[in-house]
C-alpha positions, 0 to 999 in steps of 0.5 A: 500500500502506498503512502498516499493510500495509507493517509487516505485510509487513516482519514476515512477511519477518523471520519467514521470515528467522528460520526460514531462519537458525535464529533464534527468530521474534518475535510482537511487538517483545519477545515470542518465539513459544513452542516446544513443544519447550522448554516448562518444567514449570509448576505447584506440583509443579515449584516450589521449595516442593514440591521443596525441601520433599521434600528437606527431609523426607528430610534431616530423617529422615536427620538423625534416623537419624544421631543414633540411629546416633551414640547407638548407637555411643556405647553400644557404645563404653561397653559393647561387649557390650551389646545395642542396642535395634535388635538384633531377631534375627540379621539385623536387628542394629545391633551387627553393622553398627556393629562392622564396618570399613564403619561407620568408613570415615574413619581416620587411624592409630588415629583412627576416625570413625563414619559417623554423625558425618559423616551428622549434618554432611551432613544438616545442610548439606542441611537448610540448603540445602533451607530456603534453596531453599524461600524461593526464594533464588537461588544461583549455578549453581556452588553448585547444581551442587555441591549436586547432586553432593553429593547424588549422592555421598550416595546412592551412599555410602548404597547402597554401605553398604547393599550391604555390609550385605546381601551382606558383613556379612549383617546389616541395621541398621534405622537404616541402612536409614532413612538409605538411604531418606531419602537416596533421597527427598532426592536425588529432590527435589534432582534435581527442584529442580535442573532445574525451579527452578535451571534446570540444565543449560542444555540440558535439553529431555529433562529438561523433558519427563521432569518435565513428563510426571510420568515421575519419579513412576513412576520414583521409585515403581518405584525404592523398590518395587524396593529394598524387594522386593530386601530382602525377597527376600534376607532376608525369611524371616530378618527375620520368623523 
């Protein structure tokens, strides 16, 4: 038997042993055989520029809406009886929402802090993180994980406020709805980037398939359309009255 045949026989034996023991077989000394079950999403729509760019756009829109909400809060503080520019009718009314207790969740005795001020701070942080992400700067896993949970809290809070506006206060604030949709888009980009750019979590076979097959596009569109449909079903007639 030639030396070449001996080397091939040894490599075949190593491959068989790797399959038996569950280890990943090798094509050469340092190249693993690719597995279709663990393929990472590839392409522009899975890279840092696109995903963190989507996050950046959502955060910028949310920051702008938060500034407008803060400005309206100051107007009401100076003149509580003055109508705001976004007071369109009985349903589309920023004043009714701004005067509710839900608009000032954080309180310390007589001190009350409008939600818009916290929104300005939060969106500014997300904008900074998005810019860092677009530059493909590697951050610690704990930081990326905390960022995702921060985005999860932001979207949960935004939808809670929206539910309060629709079903409790029974008035819709255009700027509040803008922050809700902006937070939704921001969270979609952040979630995608956390999986495909930051490689979190470690076991993400199902998530890789979810993003590689573009299922997220369908889910995102259905999500946004469903929210818009809910708003129009609930308040459509009054909005255009």
